[in-house]
KOLVOGU-356525 format. One record per residue (C-alpha): z, y, x. Coordinates in pm, 1 decimal, padded with zeros to 6 digits, m for minus. Layout:
% residues N
+----------+----------+----------+
|       pz |       py |       px |
+----------+----------+----------+
|        Z |        Y |        X |
...
+----------+----------+----------+
***
This chain:
% residues 390
+----------+----------+----------+
|       pz |       py |       px |
+----------+----------+----------+
| m00003.1 | m00001.0 | m00001.3 |
| m00104.2 |  00336.9 |  00144.9 |
|  00176.9 |  00587.1 |  00207.8 |
|  00110.7 |  00916.3 |  00030.6 |
|  00256.7 |  01262.6 |  00058.5 |
|  00438.8 |  01224.6 | m00270.7 |
|  00612.4 |  00920.8 | m00127.2 |
|  00735.4 |  01144.3 |  00159.2 |
|  00864.5 |  01394.1 | m00096.2 |
|  01045.5 |  01119.8 | m00290.4 |
|  01194.7 |  00969.0 |  00025.8 |
|  01321.9 |  01303.7 |  00159.5 |
|  01454.8 |  01419.6 | m00179.5 |
|  01645.0 |  01086.7 | m00192.3 |
|  01781.7 |  01140.6 |  00157.6 |
|  01885.8 |  01493.2 |  00066.7 |
|  02073.9 |  01355.9 | m00235.6 |
|  02226.0 |  01100.0 | m00006.9 |
|  02353.1 |  01371.2 |  00227.4 |
|  02502.1 |  01583.6 | m00047.0 |
|  02663.3 |  01285.7 | m00208.4 |
|  02815.8 |  01149.5 |  00115.9 |
|  02991.1 |  01481.2 |  00168.2 |
|  03146.3 |  01465.0 | m00185.0 |
|  03236.5 |  01096.7 | m00182.8 |
|  03394.0 |  01096.5 |  00165.6 |
|  03694.4 |  01268.4 |  00012.5 |
|  03791.2 |  00997.5 | m00238.2 |
|  03889.6 |  00716.7 |  00005.1 |
|  04130.9 |  00946.6 |  00185.8 |
|  04296.7 |  01100.2 | m00121.4 |
|  04631.8 |  00930.9 | m00050.2 |
|  04636.0 |  01075.8 |  00304.4 |
|  04547.8 |  01420.9 |  00165.8 |
|  04831.3 |  01394.0 | m00087.6 |
|  05072.7 |  01300.7 |  00190.0 |
|  04974.9 |  01578.0 |  00428.8 |
|  04981.2 |  01854.7 |  00167.6 |
|  05264.2 |  01700.9 | m00037.9 |
|  05079.9 |  01713.8 | m00370.7 |
|  05034.9 |  01475.9 | m00666.5 |
|  04730.6 |  01288.3 | m00793.3 |
|  04704.6 |  01545.8 | m01073.3 |
|  04682.5 |  01833.4 | m00826.7 |
|  04422.8 |  01655.4 | m00617.8 |
|  04240.3 |  01578.8 | m00939.0 |
|  04228.5 |  01954.0 | m01010.7 |
|  04068.9 |  02013.0 | m00667.4 |
|  03810.7 |  01735.8 | m00733.9 |
|  03743.1 |  01867.9 | m01079.1 |
|  03679.0 |  02206.7 | m00917.3 |
|  03432.4 |  02037.6 | m00684.7 |
|  03240.9 |  01869.5 | m00965.1 |
|  03254.8 |  02170.2 | m01196.1 |
|  03112.2 |  02398.1 | m00934.4 |
|  02851.8 |  02129.4 | m00854.1 |
|  02732.1 |  02128.2 | m01214.8 |
|  02771.3 |  02499.4 | m01265.8 |
|  02514.9 |  02557.9 | m00992.8 |
|  02256.5 |  02332.1 | m01163.5 |
|  02121.9 |  02590.6 | m01405.4 |
|  02102.1 |  02873.1 | m01153.3 |
|  01936.6 |  02634.6 | m00907.9 |
|  01653.3 |  02576.5 | m01155.0 |
|  01607.5 |  02950.1 | m01210.2 |
|  01607.7 |  03009.6 | m00834.8 |
|  01354.3 |  02735.0 | m00780.3 |
|  01124.7 |  02884.1 | m01039.6 |
|  01147.3 |  03218.4 | m00854.1 |
|  01138.2 |  03102.1 | m00485.8 |
|  01013.8 |  02738.7 | m00486.6 |
|  01195.0 |  02405.2 | m00477.9 |
|  01172.0 |  02347.4 | m00102.4 |
|  01385.3 |  02653.5 | m00008.4 |
|  01654.0 |  02571.7 | m00263.0 |
|  01689.6 |  02211.1 | m00146.4 |
|  01717.2 |  02329.3 |  00216.6 |
|  01997.6 |  02568.5 |  00118.8 |
|  02173.0 |  02280.0 | m00052.5 |
|  02159.2 |  02050.8 |  00252.2 |
|  02256.4 |  02323.3 |  00501.7 |
|  02536.8 |  02444.9 |  00275.8 |
|  02669.2 |  02091.7 |  00244.4 |
|  02703.8 |  02066.0 |  00622.0 |
|  02890.7 |  02398.0 |  00653.7 |
|  03126.3 |  02340.5 |  00365.8 |
|  03211.8 |  01987.1 |  00485.1 |
|  03328.5 |  02134.5 |  00814.7 |
|  03539.0 |  02392.0 |  00626.4 |
|  03715.8 |  02116.2 |  00435.1 |
|  03785.7 |  01925.6 |  00755.9 |
|  03955.2 |  02226.8 |  00921.9 |
|  04149.3 |  02350.4 |  00612.1 |
|  04496.8 |  02451.4 |  00729.8 |
|  04662.9 |  02459.6 |  00384.7 |
|  04589.5 |  02302.2 |  00045.7 |
|  04463.5 |  02629.2 | m00100.9 |
|  04195.0 |  02646.9 |  00166.1 |
|  04109.0 |  02279.2 |  00101.9 |
|  04058.0 |  02359.4 | m00264.9 |
|  03837.7 |  02659.2 | m00192.9 |
|  03623.7 |  02471.2 |  00058.2 |
|  03595.8 |  02176.3 | m00182.0 |
|  03473.7 |  02402.5 | m00463.5 |
|  03225.9 |  02563.2 | m00223.9 |
|  03095.6 |  02219.0 | m00131.1 |
|  03032.6 |  02142.5 | m00495.2 |
|  02848.4 |  02470.1 | m00555.8 |
|  02616.0 |  02435.2 | m00260.0 |
|  02550.2 |  02059.7 | m00291.9 |
|  02483.6 |  02118.8 | m00663.0 |
|  02171.4 |  02325.5 | m00585.3 |
|  01987.6 |  02004.7 | m00499.2 |
|  01966.8 |  01763.2 | m00790.6 |
|  01798.2 |  01952.6 | m01074.4 |
|  01554.9 |  02116.5 | m00836.7 |
|  01457.0 |  01788.9 | m00663.4 |
|  01424.9 |  01611.4 | m00998.7 |
|  01193.6 |  01885.4 | m01124.9 |
|  00989.6 |  01864.4 | m00810.8 |
|  00949.7 |  01488.2 | m00861.3 |
|  00839.9 |  01533.4 | m01223.8 |
|  00555.5 |  01750.9 | m01095.8 |
|  00425.9 |  01465.9 | m00876.9 |
|  00502.4 |  01141.9 | m01068.1 |
|  00393.7 |  01015.0 | m01412.0 |
|  00655.4 |  00738.4 | m01440.2 |
|  00945.4 |  00976.9 | m01419.5 |
|  01208.3 |  00720.8 | m01513.6 |
|  01119.4 |  00511.1 | m01206.6 |
|  01096.0 |  00819.5 | m00975.9 |
|  01433.7 |  00949.5 | m01102.9 |
|  01580.8 |  00603.5 | m01060.2 |
|  01471.4 |  00592.3 | m00693.2 |
|  01594.8 |  00944.6 | m00637.9 |
|  01924.9 |  00870.6 | m00805.8 |
|  01963.7 |  00572.3 | m00573.7 |
|  02045.4 |  00817.2 | m00297.8 |
|  02381.7 |  00874.1 | m00460.7 |
|  02492.0 |  00513.6 | m00477.2 |
|  02354.9 |  00458.1 | m00126.8 |
|  02585.9 |  00731.9 | m00015.2 |
|  02859.4 |  00555.6 | m00208.6 |
|  02798.4 |  00243.7 | m00003.5 |
|  02827.4 |  00427.7 |  00326.9 |
|  03077.2 |  00704.1 |  00263.4 |
|  03383.4 |  00506.0 |  00127.0 |
|  03368.2 |  00239.5 |  00402.1 |
|  03304.9 |  00477.4 |  00688.5 |
|  03545.0 |  00740.4 |  00561.5 |
|  03820.7 |  00484.7 |  00500.5 |
|  03779.5 |  00336.8 |  00848.6 |
|  03772.5 |  00678.3 |  01013.3 |
|  04067.6 |  00788.7 |  00799.7 |
|  04281.1 |  00491.5 |  00912.1 |
|  04196.4 |  00537.8 |  01280.8 |
|  04164.0 |  00914.0 |  01321.8 |
|  04291.9 |  01083.5 |  01005.5 |
|  04139.2 |  01224.5 |  00690.2 |
|  03989.0 |  01534.4 |  00857.2 |
|  03732.4 |  01352.8 |  01075.7 |
|  03662.6 |  01126.3 |  00776.1 |
|  03547.2 |  01414.2 |  00550.4 |
|  03350.9 |  01569.1 |  00843.0 |
|  03092.3 |  01285.8 |  00820.0 |
|  02925.9 |  01493.8 |  00547.9 |
|  02825.5 |  01752.0 |  00806.5 |
|  02716.4 |  01488.7 |  01059.7 |
|  02466.7 |  01335.8 |  00815.9 |
|  02345.9 |  01660.9 |  00655.3 |
|  02218.2 |  01826.5 |  00972.7 |
|  01943.5 |  01573.5 |  01072.9 |
|  01831.6 |  01539.6 |  00710.1 |
|  01798.8 |  01920.8 |  00689.2 |
|  01573.1 |  01909.3 |  00992.6 |
|  01357.5 |  01628.0 |  00846.2 |
|  01317.1 |  01802.3 |  00514.1 |
|  01227.3 |  02134.3 |  00671.9 |
|  00972.3 |  01959.0 |  00896.9 |
|  00795.1 |  01723.5 |  00653.4 |
|  00808.6 |  01883.0 |  00307.7 |
|  00552.2 |  02155.8 |  00244.4 |
|  00643.1 |  02491.3 |  00087.8 |
|  00624.3 |  02470.8 | m00290.6 |
|  00460.7 |  02733.7 | m00518.6 |
|  00716.0 |  02903.8 | m00738.6 |
|  00651.1 |  02863.0 | m01115.3 |
|  00773.4 |  03210.8 | m01218.5 |
|  00777.6 |  03429.7 | m00907.9 |
|  00745.1 |  03757.7 | m01094.2 |
|  00963.6 |  03710.6 | m01398.7 |
|  01295.2 |  03907.0 | m01380.5 |
|  01577.1 |  03656.7 | m01333.9 |
|  01792.4 |  03830.9 | m01597.9 |
|  01542.9 |  03718.1 | m01862.7 |
|  01614.7 |  03354.6 | m01776.1 |
|  01981.0 |  03402.5 | m01860.7 |
|  01937.5 |  03549.2 | m02210.8 |
|  02211.1 |  03390.7 | m02427.5 |
|  02000.6 |  03345.8 | m02738.3 |
|  01726.6 |  03150.0 | m02560.1 |
|  01984.5 |  02924.2 | m02395.8 |
|  02156.1 |  02847.2 | m02725.4 |
|  01820.3 |  02775.0 | m02890.6 |
|  01738.3 |  02514.8 | m02625.2 |
|  02077.5 |  02349.4 | m02641.7 |
|  02070.8 |  02348.0 | m03026.0 |
|  01767.4 |  02121.1 | m03047.7 |
|  01909.8 |  01809.6 | m03216.1 |
|  01790.5 |  01551.4 | m02960.5 |
|  01903.6 |  01763.6 | m02668.0 |
|  02243.9 |  01842.4 | m02829.2 |
|  02306.8 |  01474.6 | m02901.1 |
|  02203.0 |  01370.4 | m02549.5 |
|  02430.7 |  01639.9 | m02400.1 |
|  02726.0 |  01497.1 | m02595.0 |
|  02656.5 |  01143.3 | m02473.1 |
|  02615.5 |  01265.4 | m02117.0 |
|  02949.0 |  01453.5 | m02134.2 |
|  03136.2 |  01133.3 | m02210.0 |
|  02945.3 |  00918.4 | m01961.4 |
|  02987.9 |  01182.5 | m01689.1 |
|  03364.0 |  01205.7 | m01758.7 |
|  03386.4 |  00833.3 | m01683.1 |
|  03159.8 |  00859.9 | m01378.5 |
|  03370.3 |  01144.6 | m01229.7 |
|  03702.7 |  00970.5 | m01292.2 |
|  03577.3 |  00648.3 | m01133.1 |
|  03418.4 |  00823.6 | m00832.1 |
|  03736.3 |  01018.2 | m00761.2 |
|  04006.1 |  00755.4 | m00817.3 |
|  03858.0 |  00406.4 | m00795.2 |
|  03985.8 |  00351.8 | m00435.2 |
|  04328.6 |  00480.4 | m00534.6 |
|  04326.2 |  00259.1 | m00847.0 |
|  04243.2 | m00045.3 | m00637.1 |
|  04530.1 |  00040.6 | m00394.4 |
|  04793.1 |  00135.5 | m00655.3 |
|  04710.4 | m00101.7 | m00942.2 |
|  04560.5 | m00405.8 | m00770.3 |
|  04754.3 | m00382.4 | m00445.2 |
|  04453.9 | m00373.7 | m00207.0 |
|  04466.1 | m00211.3 |  00134.6 |
|  04292.0 |  00119.0 |  00197.9 |
|  04015.3 | m00043.2 |  00399.8 |
|  03956.2 | m00320.0 |  00142.7 |
|  03951.5 | m00063.8 | m00139.1 |
|  03690.3 |  00136.5 |  00055.4 |
|  03474.3 | m00175.0 |  00094.1 |
|  03495.8 | m00259.5 | m00280.1 |
|  03415.2 |  00102.6 | m00362.3 |
|  03117.5 |  00087.2 | m00129.1 |
|  02992.3 | m00235.7 | m00292.4 |
|  03017.7 | m00073.3 | m00632.2 |
|  02783.0 |  00199.8 | m00511.5 |
|  02554.7 | m00052.5 | m00348.2 |
|  02508.0 | m00223.8 | m00686.0 |
|  02460.0 |  00113.2 | m00850.2 |
|  02195.7 |  00211.1 | m00595.9 |
|  01996.5 | m00105.7 | m00652.8 |
|  02034.4 | m00105.6 | m01027.4 |
|  01948.9 |  00263.4 | m01071.8 |
|  01586.2 |  00164.4 | m01000.4 |
|  01606.1 | m00130.8 | m01237.0 |
|  01767.0 |  00088.0 | m01510.8 |
|  01502.9 |  00358.4 | m01460.5 |
|  01213.6 |  00113.4 | m01488.3 |
|  01374.5 | m00047.2 | m01795.8 |
|  01400.7 |  00292.8 | m01961.8 |
|  01029.5 |  00351.8 | m01903.6 |
|  00939.2 |  00010.2 | m02046.8 |
|  01199.4 | m00058.0 | m02318.5 |
|  01314.6 |  00285.6 | m02418.1 |
|  01589.1 |  00529.0 | m02318.4 |
|  01832.7 |  00436.3 | m02595.7 |
|  01830.4 |  00059.6 | m02547.8 |
|  01873.2 |  00091.5 | m02172.6 |
|  02151.3 |  00345.7 | m02202.2 |
|  02337.9 |  00133.1 | m02459.3 |
|  02323.2 | m00169.9 | m02224.5 |
|  02467.4 |  00042.3 | m01945.2 |
|  02761.3 |  00149.0 | m02166.3 |
|  02854.4 | m00205.1 | m02249.9 |
|  02836.4 | m00326.1 | m01892.5 |
|  03035.3 | m00033.0 | m01766.2 |
|  03312.6 | m00081.3 | m02020.1 |
|  03325.8 | m00455.8 | m01943.9 |
|  03354.7 | m00383.1 | m01568.7 |
|  03648.6 | m00143.9 | m01618.0 |
|  03824.4 | m00394.3 | m01847.6 |
|  03791.8 | m00666.8 | m01585.6 |
|  03943.5 | m00445.3 | m01319.0 |
|  04235.9 | m00356.4 | m01541.2 |
|  04344.0 | m00695.2 | m01684.3 |
|  04189.1 | m00984.3 | m01484.2 |
|  04342.0 | m01074.4 | m01144.8 |
|  04157.3 | m01230.7 | m00853.9 |
|  03855.4 | m01165.8 | m00636.5 |
|  03607.5 | m01324.6 | m00877.4 |
|  03704.6 | m01068.4 | m01138.7 |
|  03661.4 | m00787.9 | m00887.4 |
|  03314.7 | m00915.6 | m00790.7 |
|  03194.2 | m00942.4 | m01153.4 |
|  03352.8 | m00603.6 | m01232.5 |
|  03171.7 | m00438.0 | m00942.2 |
|  02837.0 | m00571.9 | m01065.7 |
|  02899.7 | m00467.3 | m01426.4 |
|  03041.5 | m00128.3 | m01341.2 |
|  02781.8 | m00048.7 | m01079.1 |
|  02506.4 | m00125.0 | m01325.2 |
|  02669.5 |  00048.5 | m01615.8 |
|  02746.5 |  00375.2 | m01437.2 |
|  02380.8 |  00388.6 | m01328.8 |
|  02321.6 |  00523.2 | m01680.9 |
|  02164.9 |  00844.3 | m01543.1 |
|  01828.5 |  00675.4 | m01478.2 |
|  01805.0 |  00590.8 | m01851.1 |
|  01975.4 |  00887.6 | m02019.0 |
|  01856.4 |  01179.5 | m01807.9 |
|  01485.6 |  01117.3 | m01865.7 |
|  01567.2 |  01169.3 | m02234.2 |
|  01605.6 |  01540.2 | m02154.4 |
|  01271.5 |  01554.2 | m01975.1 |
|  01104.0 |  01387.0 | m02271.5 |
|  01218.8 |  01677.0 | m02487.9 |
|  01137.8 |  01964.9 | m02251.6 |
|  00792.1 |  02112.2 | m02192.0 |
|  00668.5 |  02131.3 | m01835.2 |
|  00739.1 |  02504.2 | m01824.6 |
|  01098.9 |  02443.4 | m01945.9 |
|  01194.3 |  02165.5 | m01711.6 |
|  01309.6 |  02367.1 | m01410.8 |
|  01567.0 |  02589.0 | m01574.6 |
|  01602.8 |  02373.5 | m01889.5 |
|  01704.9 |  02063.2 | m01706.1 |
|  01938.1 |  02266.4 | m01490.1 |
|  02093.1 |  02417.3 | m01797.1 |
|  02173.2 |  02080.4 | m01964.9 |
|  02296.6 |  01943.0 | m01633.1 |
|  02537.4 |  02237.3 | m01608.6 |
|  02669.2 |  02198.1 | m01964.9 |
|  02734.1 |  01828.1 | m01962.3 |
|  02840.1 |  01818.6 | m01600.6 |
|  03097.5 |  02094.5 | m01618.7 |
|  03271.2 |  01930.3 | m01914.1 |
|  03229.3 |  01588.1 | m01767.1 |
|  03388.7 |  01708.1 | m01441.5 |
|  03718.5 |  01706.3 | m01626.3 |
|  03713.7 |  01334.0 | m01567.0 |
|  03878.3 |  01383.8 | m01227.5 |
|  04175.3 |  01583.3 | m01344.3 |
|  04194.7 |  01391.9 | m01670.9 |
|  04203.1 |  01051.0 | m01500.0 |
|  04463.5 |  01170.9 | m01246.6 |
|  04681.1 |  01323.4 | m01516.7 |
|  04669.2 |  01008.9 | m01731.2 |
|  04758.0 |  00798.9 | m01423.5 |
|  05056.9 |  01020.7 | m01343.4 |
|  05182.6 |  01012.3 | m01703.1 |
|  05103.9 |  00656.7 | m01819.1 |
|  04987.7 |  00454.5 | m01514.8 |
|  04650.8 |  00348.0 | m01377.9 |
|  04588.0 |  00075.9 | m01635.1 |
|  04606.6 |  00325.2 | m01926.3 |
|  04403.3 |  00583.4 | m01735.1 |
|  04112.6 |  00340.0 | m01666.4 |
|  04137.0 |  00190.8 | m02018.3 |
|  04060.5 |  00538.9 | m02159.1 |
|  03748.5 |  00550.8 | m01941.9 |
|  03635.7 |  00213.9 | m02079.9 |
|  03694.4 |  00342.1 | m02431.9 |
|  03475.4 |  00646.4 | m02375.9 |
|  03184.3 |  00426.9 | m02265.8 |
|  03230.8 |  00214.8 | m02582.6 |
|  03221.4 |  00541.3 | m02785.8 |
|  02880.6 |  00629.3 | m02634.4 |
|  02751.1 |  00284.6 | m02723.7 |
|  02871.9 |  00325.1 | m03082.5 |
|  02700.9 |  00665.9 | m03111.2 |
|  02369.2 |  00518.5 | m02993.8 |
|  02407.1 |  00222.0 | m03225.7 |
|  02472.3 |  00441.8 | m03530.5 |
|  02180.0 |  00668.9 | m03440.4 |
|  01945.6 |  00371.3 | m03418.8 |
|  02086.3 |  00179.3 | m03716.3 |
|  02062.3 |  00471.0 | m03958.4 |
|  01748.7 |  00622.7 | m03812.3 |
|  01915.2 |  00961.4 | m03759.9 |
|  01642.8 |  01066.1 | m03512.6 |
|  01873.6 |  01221.7 | m03250.7 |
+----------+----------+----------+
***
């Protein structure tokens, strides 16, 4: 098969997503060490991580507007370079307040990537579910690398060198992207940016029935993804009694499965439909969480990792639903807008999961996450059963 330029774009967009995700996920395996050094609770660390993910999603809509004005290539480069700088700032934070600020900055800069890169890919690929699935695979691939490496570095050298791996990976990927991806033509170079932020136009887009329904589903699914990504290693340590290194390995395997299955889920959504594929993901994800909570032994962990990794790859099935409803001219800012809305609310998964764990224990906290996935499945089933058309 002949390698084409669009394959280069897909590969480098995926690597860029990999770099920005490594920087964010490198924090989770060393949360217990961060809590010890700064003498803070899981709820407080959850607030910091919620700040990271909220700022990540808040920057999605502006990123689309900026890309329409200046071109996708420049915005992706800013995202990768900013990821490197903010990762270093986290690693050298002298007090918890500085850690929080640097973490929020990391989210804001890393968040410039996803919507812009996805829009760029929709300009070059017809099978967008498959392309988005491959691109999304950069996140789980980071999840395979970051937890294991960060946990190992954290045990040997401390949490600060562990979170600095985000900068180490981002720099060479920045160079590759700048070298191999051509400048992209802006879609709306002359339109005043203030026009893109008019409140009435934004509300009209979000009020479309199919988009509003999909946003609600994505909020619940993102809440679960955030809570799992932030606290799964801590859950494995505190609830199942695993060591920090072992928890990091399991967390990495979860992301390995997610990386592989993102592509499968995306292809299934192109072939069998967005709703059916998303519903299947919800059932598998809920089953994986239930196994982790109540069933002891390594076999249960292995099956749970497969189910949960597949289920939380829902983005490759659900997110193309937005693109199906947006015109080509709307996709840049429009996709960024819906990403911001569902992501900001879904980012509460970090603080919500940490708070529930502090109040009621890790079993209750993760049981709530499983219940939210079941709720998404029920909403999809009702929509299909009664032909509501959402």
